[in-house]
C-alpha positions as CSV (number, residue, x, y, z in Angstrom):
1,M,109.0,93.8,156.8
2,S,105.3,94.7,156.6
3,S,104.0,98.2,157.2
4,P,101.5,99.1,159.9
5,Q,98.8,99.7,157.3
6,H,99.4,96.2,155.8
7,D,99.2,94.7,159.3
8,Q,95.9,96.5,159.9
9,A,94.6,95.4,156.5
10,T,95.3,91.8,157.4
11,G,93.5,92.2,160.7
12,Y,90.5,93.7,158.9
13,R,90.4,90.9,156.4
14,K,90.5,88.3,159.3
15,Q,87.6,90.1,161.0
16,A,85.7,90.1,157.7
17,A,86.3,86.4,157.3
18,A,85.1,85.7,160.9
19,A,81.9,87.8,160.2
20,R,81.2,85.8,157.1
21,A,81.8,82.5,158.9
22,V,79.3,83.5,161.6
23,A,76.8,84.7,158.9
24,T,76.8,81.2,157.4
25,S,75.7,79.6,160.6
26,V,73.1,82.2,161.6
27,S,69.5,81.4,160.7
28,L,68.1,84.9,161.3
29,N,68.2,86.7,157.9
30,D,68.5,90.2,159.3
31,V,71.4,89.2,161.5
32,K,73.0,87.4,158.6
33,Q,72.6,90.5,156.4
34,K,74.2,92.8,159.1
35,L,77.1,90.4,159.4
36,L,77.7,90.3,155.6
37,E,77.5,94.1,155.5
38,T,80.1,94.4,158.3
39,A,82.3,92.0,156.3
40,R,81.9,94.2,153.2
41,R,82.9,97.3,155.2
42,L,85.9,95.6,156.7
43,E,87.1,94.6,153.3
44,A,86.7,98.2,152.1
45,V,88.8,99.4,155.1
46,A,91.4,96.8,154.4
47,E,91.7,97.9,150.8
48,E,92.1,101.6,151.9
49,E,94.8,100.5,154.4
50,E,96.6,98.6,151.6
51,R,96.3,101.7,149.3
52,K,97.9,103.8,152.0
53,A,100.7,101.3,152.5
54,R,101.4,101.3,148.7
55,D,101.3,105.1,148.5
56,S,103.7,105.6,151.5
57,A,106.1,102.8,150.5
58,P,109.6,104.1,149.9
59,G,111.4,103.4,146.7
60,P,111.2,104.4,143.0
61,Q,107.8,105.1,141.5
62,P,107.0,103.8,138.0
63,E,108.3,106.0,135.4
64,S,106.0,107.5,132.8
65,D,106.6,108.9,129.4
66,G,104.2,111.7,130.4
67,P,102.6,113.4,127.5
68,F,105.3,112.1,125.1
69,T,104.9,108.9,123.3
70,K,106.7,107.2,120.5
71,P,105.3,108.0,117.1
72,A,103.4,105.2,115.4
73,T,104.1,104.0,111.9
74,C,101.4,104.0,109.2
75,D,100.3,100.5,110.2
76,G,99.9,101.5,113.9
77,R,103.0,99.9,115.2
78,S,105.5,101.8,117.4
79,A,108.3,103.4,115.4
80,G,110.9,103.0,118.2
């Protein structure tokens, strides 16, 4: 099941694609540039919504060794 943020991101991406499609058919350069800027902003909002969805997703987070790492051998390979 997808999260609300993921669904919103999908909607923003669809709107961005629609703005780009209109921009390709418009001959007025200033209108075209505004549509392309709108598409860029929608993509940025979609990425933010996806980040929120990832950050709020339940489940285990990737484990980290933190400040501790395996010692390296003299030739630079991991000792463990």
